[in-house]
C-alpha positions as CSV (number, residue, x, y, z in Angstrom):
1,X,231.1,155.1,111.6
2,X,227.6,156.6,111.3
3,X,228.3,157.8,107.8
4,X,229.5,154.3,106.8
5,X,226.3,152.8,108.2
6,X,224.3,155.2,106.1
7,X,226.3,154.3,103.0
8,X,225.6,150.6,103.6
9,X,221.9,151.2,104.2
10,X,221.7,153.3,101.0
11,X,223.5,150.5,99.0
12,X,221.2,147.9,100.5
13,X,218.1,149.9,99.5
14,X,219.4,150.5,96.0
15,X,220.1,146.8,95.6
16,X,216.6,145.9,96.9
17,X,215.0,148.3,94.5
18,X,217.1,146.8,91.7
19,X,216.0,143.3,92.6
20,X,212.4,144.2,92.7
21,X,212.6,145.9,89.4
22,X,214.5,142.9,87.9
23,X,211.9,140.6,89.4
24,X,209.0,142.7,87.9
25,X,210.7,142.7,84.6
26,X,211.2,138.9,84.7
27,X,207.5,138.4,85.7
28,X,206.5,140.8,82.9
29,X,208.2,139.0,80.1
30,X,205.4,136.6,79.3
31,X,202.0,137.3,77.9
32,X,198.9,135.1,78.3
33,X,199.3,134.0,74.7
34,X,202.9,132.9,75.2
35,X,202.0,131.0,78.3
36,X,199.1,129.2,76.7
37,X,201.2,128.1,73.7
38,X,204.0,126.9,76.0
39,X,201.6,124.9,78.2
40,X,200.0,123.2,75.2
41,X,203.5,122.3,73.8
42,X,204.6,121.0,77.2
43,X,201.7,118.4,77.2
44,X,203.1,116.8,74.1
45,X,199.6,116.2,73.0
46,X,198.1,116.8,69.5
47,X,195.4,119.4,69.9
48,X,192.1,118.1,68.4
49,X,190.7,120.1,65.5
50,X,187.5,120.8,67.4
51,X,189.2,121.6,70.7
52,X,187.5,123.7,73.4
53,X,190.9,124.7,74.7
54,X,190.6,128.3,73.5
55,X,190.6,131.8,74.8
56,X,187.3,132.6,76.4
57,X,187.7,136.2,77.5
58,X,190.3,138.9,77.8
59,X,193.3,140.2,75.8
60,X,195.9,137.5,75.0
61,X,198.6,140.1,75.0
62,X,198.1,140.9,78.7
63,X,201.2,140.5,80.7
64,X,200.7,137.7,83.3
65,X,201.3,138.5,86.9
66,X,200.0,135.2,88.3
67,X,198.2,132.1,87.2
68,X,195.1,130.6,88.7
69,X,194.0,127.1,87.8
70,X,190.5,125.8,88.7
71,X,188.0,123.2,87.8
72,X,185.5,125.9,87.0
73,X,185.9,129.7,87.0
74,X,182.8,130.7,88.8
75,X,182.3,134.3,89.8
76,X,183.6,133.5,93.3
77,X,186.7,131.9,92.0
78,X,187.4,134.9,89.8
79,X,187.1,137.1,92.9
80,X,189.6,134.9,94.8
81,X,192.0,135.1,91.9
82,X,191.8,138.9,91.7
83,X,192.4,139.2,95.4
84,X,195.7,137.3,95.0
85,X,196.8,139.1,91.8
86,X,196.3,136.2,89.5
87,X,195.2,137.5,86.1
88,X,195.5,134.4,83.9
89,X,192.6,132.1,84.7
90,X,193.1,128.5,83.5
91,X,189.7,126.7,83.8
92,X,189.0,123.1,83.1
93,X,185.3,123.5,82.4
94,X,183.3,126.2,80.6
95,X,183.1,129.8,81.7
96,X,179.7,130.6,80.1
97,X,177.4,127.7,81.1
98,X,177.7,125.5,78.0
99,X,180.4,123.2,76.5
100,X,181.3,125.5,73.7
101,X,181.0,128.7,75.7
102,X,178.6,130.0,73.2
103,X,177.2,133.3,74.5
104,X,174.5,133.6,71.9
105,X,171.7,131.9,73.8
106,X,172.4,134.1,76.8
107,X,172.6,137.4,75.0
108,X,171.5,140.1,77.4
109,X,171.4,137.8,80.4
110,X,172.3,139.8,83.5
111,X,174.3,137.0,85.1
112,X,176.5,136.6,82.0
113,X,176.8,140.4,81.6
114,X,178.0,140.9,85.2
115,X,180.6,138.1,84.8
116,X,181.9,139.5,81.6
117,X,182.1,143.0,83.1
118,X,184.1,141.6,86.1
119,X,186.5,139.9,83.7
120,X,186.9,143.1,81.7
121,X,187.2,145.5,84.6
122,X,189.9,143.5,86.3
123,X,191.8,142.8,83.1
124,X,191.6,139.0,83.4
125,X,192.4,136.5,80.7
126,X,190.3,133.3,80.7
127,X,191.6,130.2,78.9
128,X,190.1,126.7,79.0
129,X,192.5,123.8,79.4
130,X,190.5,120.6,79.0
131,X,191.3,118.5,76.0
132,X,195.1,118.7,76.0
133,X,195.3,118.3,79.8
134,X,193.4,115.0,79.4
135,X,195.4,114.0,76.4
136,X,198.7,114.5,78.2
137,X,200.5,111.2,79.0
138,X,199.7,110.5,81.7
139,X,196.3,112.2,81.9
140,X,196.7,115.2,84.1
141,X,193.4,114.9,85.8
142,X,193.8,111.2,86.5
143,X,197.2,111.8,87.9
144,X,195.9,114.4,90.4
145,X,193.0,112.2,91.5
146,X,195.3,109.1,92.0
147,X,197.5,111.3,94.1
148,X,194.6,112.5,96.2
149,X,193.3,109.0,96.7
150,X,196.8,107.7,97.5
151,X,196.3,104.9,95.0
152,X,199.7,105.1,93.2
153,X,200.9,101.8,94.5
154,X,197.7,100.0,93.4
155,X,197.7,101.4,89.8
156,X,198.0,99.0,86.9
157,X,201.2,99.5,84.8
158,X,199.4,98.7,81.5
159,X,196.1,100.5,82.1
160,X,196.3,103.6,84.5
161,X,192.5,103.5,85.0
162,X,192.7,100.1,86.7
163,X,193.7,99.4,90.3
164,X,194.1,96.4,92.5
165,X,193.2,97.3,96.1
166,X,193.6,95.3,99.2
167,X,190.4,93.3,99.9
168,X,187.8,95.8,101.1
169,X,184.1,96.7,100.6
170,X,182.3,99.2,98.4
171,X,181.2,101.0,101.5
172,X,184.7,101.2,102.9
173,X,186.1,102.6,99.6
174,X,183.3,105.2,99.5
175,X,184.0,106.3,103.1
176,X,187.7,106.7,102.4
177,X,187.1,108.7,99.2
178,X,184.7,111.0,100.9
179,X,187.2,111.6,103.6
180,X,189.9,112.5,101.1
181,X,187.7,114.8,98.9
182,X,185.2,117.5,99.5
183,X,182.3,115.3,98.6
184,X,179.3,115.9,100.9
185,X,177.3,113.1,99.3
186,X,178.4,110.0,97.4
187,X,176.0,107.8,95.5
188,X,176.4,104.0,95.4
189,X,174.7,101.7,93.0
190,X,174.9,98.0,93.9
191,X,175.6,96.3,97.2
192,X,177.6,98.5,99.5
193,X,178.9,95.4,101.3
194,X,180.2,93.8,98.2
195,X,183.8,92.6,98.6
196,X,186.1,94.2,96.0
197,X,189.7,94.3,95.0
198,X,189.5,95.4,91.3
199,X,188.6,99.0,90.8
200,X,188.3,101.1,87.6
201,X,188.6,104.9,88.0
202,X,187.1,107.2,85.4
203,X,186.9,110.9,86.6
204,X,184.5,113.4,85.1
205,X,181.9,112.4,82.5
206,X,183.8,109.7,80.5
207,X,180.6,108.3,79.0
208,X,178.8,105.0,79.3
209,X,180.9,103.3,76.6
210,X,184.1,103.6,78.6
211,X,182.4,103.0,81.9
212,X,180.5,99.8,80.8
213,X,183.6,98.5,79.0
214,X,185.5,98.8,82.3
215,X,182.8,97.0,84.2
216,X,182.8,94.1,81.6
217,X,186.3,93.2,82.9
218,X,186.1,90.1,85.1
219,X,188.7,91.5,87.5
220,X,186.8,94.8,88.0
221,X,184.1,94.7,90.7
222,X,183.8,98.5,91.3
223,X,183.7,101.5,89.0
224,X,184.5,104.9,90.6
225,X,183.3,107.7,88.3
226,X,182.5,111.4,88.4
227,X,179.0,111.2,86.8
228,X,177.0,108.7,84.7
229,X,173.8,108.8,82.8
230,X,171.1,107.5,85.0
231,X,169.6,105.7,82.1
232,X,172.8,104.1,80.8
233,X,175.6,103.0,83.2
234,X,173.4,103.1,86.3
235,X,170.8,100.5,85.1
236,X,173.7,98.4,83.7
237,X,175.1,98.1,87.2
238,X,171.6,97.5,88.6
239,X,171.0,94.7,86.1
240,X,174.4,93.2,86.7
241,X,173.7,93.1,90.5
242,X,170.3,91.7,90.0
243,X,171.8,88.9,87.9
244,X,174.1,88.1,90.7
245,X,177.3,89.6,89.2
246,X,179.7,91.3,91.6
247,X,179.5,94.8,90.2
248,X,179.0,98.2,91.9
249,X,179.3,101.9,91.1
250,X,180.4,104.9,93.2
251,X,179.5,108.3,91.8
252,X,181.6,111.1,93.3
253,X,180.2,114.0,91.3
254,X,181.9,115.6,88.3
255,X,183.6,118.4,90.2
256,X,184.8,116.3,93.1
257,X,186.3,113.7,90.7
258,X,188.4,116.2,88.8
259,X,189.2,119.0,91.2
260,X,192.5,117.5,92.3
261,X,193.5,117.3,88.6
262,X,193.5,121.0,88.4
263,X,195.5,121.2,91.6
264,X,198.0,119.0,89.9
265,X,197.9,121.4,87.0
266,X,198.9,124.3,89.1
267,X,201.9,122.4,90.5
268,X,202.9,121.3,86.9
269,X,202.6,124.8,85.5
270,X,204.7,126.2,88.4
271,X,207.5,123.9,87.1
272,X,207.1,125.4,83.6
273,X,207.1,129.0,84.9
274,X,208.9,129.0,88.2
275,X,209.0,132.8,88.4
276,X,205.3,133.3,87.9
277,X,203.2,132.5,91.0
278,X,200.7,129.7,90.2
279,X,198.0,128.1,92.5
280,X,194.8,126.3,92.3
281,X,191.4,127.7,93.4
282,X,188.4,125.8,94.5
283,X,184.8,127.0,94.5
284,X,182.5,126.3,97.4
285,X,180.9,122.9,97.2
286,X,177.8,123.6,95.1
287,X,175.6,120.8,96.6
288,X,174.3,120.9,100.1
289,X,172.8,118.1,102.0
290,X,169.1,118.7,102.6
291,X,166.7,117.0,105.0
292,X,163.0,117.9,105.0
293,X,160.7,118.2,108.0
294,X,159.1,114.8,108.2
295,X,156.0,116.4,109.9
296,X,155.1,118.3,106.8
297,X,152.1,116.6,105.2
298,X,151.9,115.2,101.6
299,X,155.6,115.9,100.8
300,X,158.2,113.8,99.1
301,X,160.1,112.8,102.3
302,X,162.6,110.0,102.8
303,X,162.6,107.9,105.9
304,X,165.8,105.8,106.4
305,X,165.4,102.5,108.1
306,X,168.5,100.7,109.3
307,X,167.0,97.3,110.0
308,X,164.9,95.3,107.6
309,X,162.7,94.0,110.5
310,X,161.4,97.5,111.1
311,X,160.1,98.0,107.6
312,X,156.4,97.1,108.0
313,X,156.2,99.1,111.3
314,X,157.9,102.1,109.8
315,X,155.9,102.1,106.5
316,X,152.7,102.1,108.5
317,X,153.9,105.0,110.5
318,X,155.1,106.8,107.4
319,X,151.7,106.4,105.7
320,X,149.9,107.7,108.8
321,X,152.1,110.8,108.8
322,X,151.4,111.5,105.2
323,X,154.7,110.5,103.6
324,X,154.6,109.6,100.0
325,X,157.9,107.8,99.8
326,X,160.0,105.7,102.1
327,X,163.6,104.5,101.7
328,X,165.5,101.9,103.6
329,X,169.2,101.2,103.9
330,X,170.5,97.9,102.5
331,X,172.5,97.5,105.8
332,X,170.9,94.6,107.7
333,X,168.9,93.5,104.7
334,X,169.1,89.7,103.9
335,X,171.5,89.1,100.9
336,X,168.6,87.9,98.7
337,X,167.0,91.3,99.0
338,X,170.1,93.5,98.9
339,X,170.3,95.2,96.0
340,X,170.4,97.6,93.3
341,X,171.0,100.9,95.1
342,X,172.2,101.8,98.5
343,X,169.0,103.4,99.5
344,X,165.9,101.8,97.9
345,X,163.0,104.2,97.5
346,X,159.4,103.1,97.1
347,X,156.2,105.1,96.6
348,X,153.8,104.7,99.5
349,X,150.1,104.2,99.1
350,X,147.8,101.5,100.3
351,X,148.2,99.1,97.4
352,X,151.9,99.4,96.9
353,X,152.6,99.1,100.6
354,X,150.5,95.9,100.9
355,X,152.0,94.3,97.8
356,X,155.6,95.1,98.8
357,X,155.2,93.7,102.4
358,X,153.4,90.7,101.1
359,X,156.0,89.8,98.6
360,X,158.9,90.4,101.0
361,X,161.0,92.2,98.3
C-alpha cells in the first residue's frame, strides 16, 4: 500500500513537471516582434506611414513572459512590470519625453540614461501602441473610457463620441467623472450649473478642430475632453457662454482621460494571447492638489468665496493680508454674472478692486 502511494506520488510529480515544462514552452513560443505584428493585424487598422507605433527599446526577438499595458511607461511603471515578470511593455504615450521618442536632444541626460539602463538590465522590450489603437473600430481608448464612465446606454449609434444623458448639470457630471476616475482636480469652463443632456467626449488631446466642431452642434451643451489649448478651445467656450449660448467644457487631464483605454487594451490583448499573462499598470497620479499658506505676504494666493455677497468684505480682507489675487466660486452668483470659468480669478490692487466692486461684474 505504501509502495503504491509512493508510485502515485511520483507519477503526480512527473505529470506536474511535464505540465510546467509544457506551459513554459507554450509561453515561450512568441517573441515581442510576433506579438506586435499580431496586435496590429488584430486592430484591422491601416498603419499610418508616419506612425509612432514603433519599437522604442529592447530586442524584438526577446521571448515574452508577460505583457504590461500602460498609458505611459514611467520609471515606476517599469519597476512594477519587472516585479510581476512582464517584459513586453506596451505604452500609449512616449517613453523618452517627446512625441517621436527622439533621444538626440537628451544625449547624455542622466534621467534618460538611467531609464535606458534599467530597460537594458532587465531585458525589457518597449513598444508604443498609439495610432492603431485609436484607429481600431471602435477606438480602443474611447471604448475603455465609455466603460469606465458607464455611458454605454447613452452612446449615439451613428457617432460614438456623442451621448445623450438624463437631464443633469455640468457640476453633477464633473462630480460623477471624478468619482469614477483618479482625477484629483477637474477644470470646468462655463457655468457649472448649466443644465445639460447632450455631451461630446474626446479623450486625450484631440485638438481644437474636433473639439470646437463638436461644440458647434446644437444638441451638445457639454464637451468632456482630456486637454485643450488654453488659447483655442477654452476661449471659444468662454465666448460662447458670454454670448448666452449653453456651452461648457470639462477638462479631465490627458492621462485621466485615456488611462481606462489602456486597461481595455490589456483585456483585449489577453483574448489574443490567452496563455501569456497581460495586465494594465498605472503610474501614481502626477498632479497633487496644493494650497498655499494665506498668511504668507505678497504671494499669489487664491481665496475661494462661496457667496457673492461676501465679495467686497473678503477682497478688502485679502488686500489687507497682502494677497495679490482673489477667486470666487460661481456658486451663489447671480445668473447675469455667472460665467466663463468655475473659479474666476482677479488681480488685487487698489484700482482693480475699486473698479470691480463698482461695476458689479
